[in-house]
C-alpha positions as CSV (number, residue, x, y, z in Angstrom):
1,M,0.0,0.0,0.0
2,D,1.3,3.5,-0.9
3,G,2.0,5.8,2.0
4,L,4.2,8.5,3.5
5,E,7.8,7.4,3.4
6,V,9.6,7.9,6.7
7,T,13.4,7.6,6.7
8,Y,15.2,6.5,10.0
9,G,18.3,8.3,11.1
10,E,21.3,6.8,12.8
11,A,19.9,7.6,16.2
12,H,16.7,5.8,15.4
13,W,18.5,2.6,14.3
14,R,20.6,2.7,17.5
15,L,17.4,3.1,19.6
16,L,15.7,0.2,17.9
17,E,18.8,-2.0,18.3
18,G,19.0,-1.2,22.0
19,L,15.3,-1.9,22.6
20,R,15.5,-5.2,20.7
21,A,18.5,-6.2,22.8
22,E,16.4,-5.7,25.9
23,A,13.6,-7.7,24.4
24,L,15.9,-10.6,23.6
25,S,17.2,-10.7,27.1
26,M,13.6,-10.7,28.4
27,V,12.5,-13.6,26.2
28,R,15.5,-15.9,26.7
29,P,14.3,-17.4,30.0
30,L,11.0,-18.2,28.4
31,V,12.5,-19.7,25.3
32,A,14.8,-21.8,27.6
33,A,11.6,-23.1,29.2
34,H,10.3,-24.1,25.8
35,L,7.6,-21.4,25.8
36,E,6.9,-19.3,22.7
37,P,6.9,-15.6,23.7
38,I,6.4,-12.8,21.2
39,V,7.3,-9.1,21.2
40,Y,4.7,-6.8,19.7
41,G,4.0,-3.2,18.8
42,S,6.6,-0.7,17.7
43,I,9.6,-2.9,18.5
44,A,8.3,-5.5,16.1
45,R,7.4,-2.9,13.4
46,G,10.5,-0.7,13.9
47,D,8.8,2.7,14.4
48,V,10.2,3.1,18.0
49,N,10.7,6.2,20.0
50,Q,12.1,7.0,23.5
51,R,8.8,6.1,25.1
52,S,8.3,2.7,23.4
53,D,7.3,-0.2,25.7
54,V,9.1,-3.5,25.7
55,D,6.1,-5.8,25.9
56,I,6.5,-9.6,25.9
57,Y,3.4,-11.7,25.5
58,V,3.1,-15.4,26.1
59,P,0.1,-16.7,24.0
60,R,0.1,-20.2,25.5
61,P,1.3,-20.0,29.1
62,P,1.9,-22.8,31.6
63,A,0.6,-22.4,35.1
64,P,1.5,-18.9,36.4
65,A,3.8,-20.3,39.1
66,L,5.8,-22.2,36.4
67,L,6.1,-19.1,34.2
68,E,7.3,-17.0,37.1
69,A,9.8,-19.8,38.1
70,A,11.2,-19.8,34.6
71,L,11.8,-16.0,34.8
72,E,13.4,-16.4,38.2
73,R,15.8,-19.1,36.9
74,G,16.7,-16.7,34.1
75,G,17.6,-13.9,36.6
76,V,14.6,-11.8,35.8
77,R,13.5,-9.6,38.8
78,L,9.9,-8.5,38.9
79,T,8.9,-5.2,40.4
80,S,5.1,-5.7,40.5
81,R,2.3,-8.0,39.3
82,E,-1.3,-7.4,38.6
83,I,-4.4,-8.9,37.0
84,I,-6.2,-6.7,34.5
85,Q,-9.5,-7.2,32.6
86,A,-10.0,-4.2,30.3
87,T,-13.8,-4.7,29.9
88,P,-16.3,-7.2,31.2
89,S,-16.2,-9.2,28.0
90,Y,-12.5,-9.0,27.3
91,V,-9.9,-11.6,28.3
92,A,-8.3,-11.2,31.7
93,K,-4.5,-11.2,31.7
94,A,-1.7,-11.2,34.2
95,Y,0.9,-8.6,33.9
96,L,4.4,-9.0,35.3
97,Y,6.5,-5.8,35.4
98,T,10.3,-5.6,35.5
99,G,10.4,-1.7,35.3
100,E,8.9,1.3,33.7
101,R,7.4,0.3,30.3
102,R,8.9,-3.2,30.6
103,G,7.1,-6.4,31.3
104,Y,5.4,-9.6,30.4
105,S,1.7,-10.5,30.0
106,Y,-0.3,-13.7,29.4
107,P,-4.0,-14.6,29.2
108,L,-5.7,-16.2,32.2
109,V,-8.4,-17.8,30.1
110,D,-8.4,-18.9,26.4
111,P,-8.5,-15.8,24.2
112,R,-11.2,-15.4,21.5
113,P,-9.8,-15.4,18.0
114,S,-10.2,-11.6,17.8
115,E,-8.3,-11.2,21.0
116,A,-5.5,-13.4,19.8
117,E,-5.3,-11.6,16.5
118,F,-4.7,-8.3,18.2
119,Y,-1.0,-9.0,18.3
120,S,-0.8,-9.6,14.6
121,F,-2.8,-6.5,14.1
122,A,-0.2,-4.5,16.1
123,G,2.8,-6.4,14.6
124,A,4.4,-9.3,16.4
125,L,7.8,-11.1,16.2
126,D,8.9,-14.4,17.8
127,H,12.3,-15.1,19.2
128,Q,13.7,-16.2,15.8
129,G,12.4,-13.1,14.2
130,L,14.1,-10.9,16.8
131,L,17.4,-12.8,16.3
132,Q,17.1,-12.3,12.5
133,G,16.4,-8.6,12.8
134,L,13.1,-8.8,11.0
135,R,10.5,-6.0,11.0
136,V,6.9,-6.7,10.3
137,P,3.9,-4.6,9.3
138,G,1.3,-3.6,11.9
139,V,-1.0,-0.8,13.0
140,D,0.0,1.9,15.5
141,K,-2.2,3.8,18.0
142,R,-2.8,6.5,15.4
143,L,-4.6,3.9,13.2
144,M,-1.7,4.2,10.7
145,L,-0.5,1.0,8.9
146,I,3.3,0.8,9.4
147,E,5.1,-1.1,6.6
148,P,8.8,-1.5,7.0
149,T,11.1,-0.4,4.2
150,D,14.9,-0.6,3.8
151,A,15.3,3.0,4.9
152,G,12.6,3.1,7.5
153,H,8.9,2.6,6.9
154,A,5.8,3.7,4.9
155,E,2.7,4.7,6.8
156,S,-0.8,5.1,5.6
157,P,-4.3,5.5,7.2
158,V,-6.3,2.4,8.0
159,K,-9.6,4.2,7.8
160,G,-11.5,3.3,4.6
161,V,-9.2,0.5,3.6
162,E,-9.8,-1.9,6.5
163,G,-10.3,-4.9,4.2
164,A,-6.9,-4.4,2.5
165,V,-5.2,-3.9,5.8
166,A,-6.7,-7.1,7.2
167,A,-5.5,-9.0,4.2
168,K,-2.0,-7.6,4.5
169,L,-1.8,-8.5,8.2
170,G,-3.4,-11.9,7.8
171,V,-6.2,-11.1,10.3
172,D,-10.0,-11.1,10.2
173,I,-11.4,-7.8,9.0
174,R,-13.5,-7.7,12.2
175,I,-10.5,-7.2,14.4
176,V,-9.5,-4.2,12.2
177,L,-13.0,-2.7,12.4
178,E,-13.1,-3.3,16.1
179,R,-9.8,-1.6,16.7
180,V,-10.8,1.3,14.5
181,R,-13.9,1.8,16.6
182,T,-12.1,1.5,19.9
183,L,-9.2,3.9,19.1
184,E,-11.6,6.4,17.5
185,R,-13.7,6.4,20.6
186,R,-10.6,6.8,22.7
187,G,-9.7,9.8,20.6
188,R,-13.1,11.4,21.2
189,V,-13.6,10.7,24.9
190,G,-10.1,9.8,26.1
191,R,-8.9,6.6,27.7
192,T,-11.4,5.2,30.2
193,G,-10.6,3.1,33.2
194,V,-10.3,-0.6,33.1
195,Y,-13.0,-2.9,34.4
196,L,-10.7,-4.8,36.7
197,K,-7.3,-4.1,38.0
198,R,-5.9,-6.0,41.0
199,E,-2.3,-5.7,42.1
200,L,-0.8,-8.7,43.8
201,S,1.4,-8.9,46.9
202,W,4.4,-11.1,46.7
203,D,2.8,-13.8,48.9
204,E,-0.2,-14.1,46.6
205,D,-0.4,-16.6,43.7
206,V,-1.9,-15.4,40.4
207,S,-4.1,-18.5,39.9
208,T,-5.5,-18.3,43.4
209,V,-6.3,-14.6,43.2
210,F,-7.8,-15.0,39.8
211,M,-10.2,-17.8,41.0
212,E,-11.2,-15.7,44.0
213,L,-12.0,-12.8,41.7
214,A,-14.0,-15.0,39.4
215,E,-16.2,-16.1,42.4
216,S,-17.5,-12.5,42.8
217,R,-17.5,-11.3,39.2
218,P,-20.0,-12.9,36.7
219,A,-18.0,-11.7,33.7
220,L,-14.9,-13.7,34.8
221,R,-17.0,-16.7,35.6
222,R,-18.6,-16.7,32.1
223,R,-15.1,-16.8,30.5
224,L,-14.1,-19.6,32.8
225,R,-17.2,-21.7,31.9
226,K,-16.5,-21.2,28.2
227,R,-12.9,-22.4,28.7
228,R,-14.2,-25.6,30.3
């Protein structure tokens, strides 16, 4: 797709290299545990800036305690943990933070196809893709399709060409339309609070707290029943 050409300077390439080095160090303990983490967003696409997050997602996690043990064996030190459910109908996830704008997340119930495809929509890379220095297309928070080029990237609006964007990213058009609606609404009314956000103390287990939350929250119970 044609779009505005953006050329990266030397500082941009250095920043991308540094952020990807961080991402590689974060995924190594999970790869060693035979998990399949991905990095998603601007680091996968290449259009990073000084405020870019290093987000590692584990699509098919083991029990939370096993995942945390794998990180501990790899020398990863967590600074905080929390359970977040953005809306009553959305998948609940655990978030494990290692610092500002750095952390891991994984689903606590089986994601719907549209929830799983969000990562391809944003642009995602696995461990091998990071090692090979690949960059992939994806959509940013401005609803611009970012397509990597040798010199940087080309960017073009998603609005009006949702079908073509879905085909290019290999996702269902419904995820593109849903993200357009969500981000346009956020642009009009601002970011609203999340439905559920529960920080965990260090003596609490993610699985136990999640099941306790599900007992008092019908939305969580419904997702659990569907999983079973």
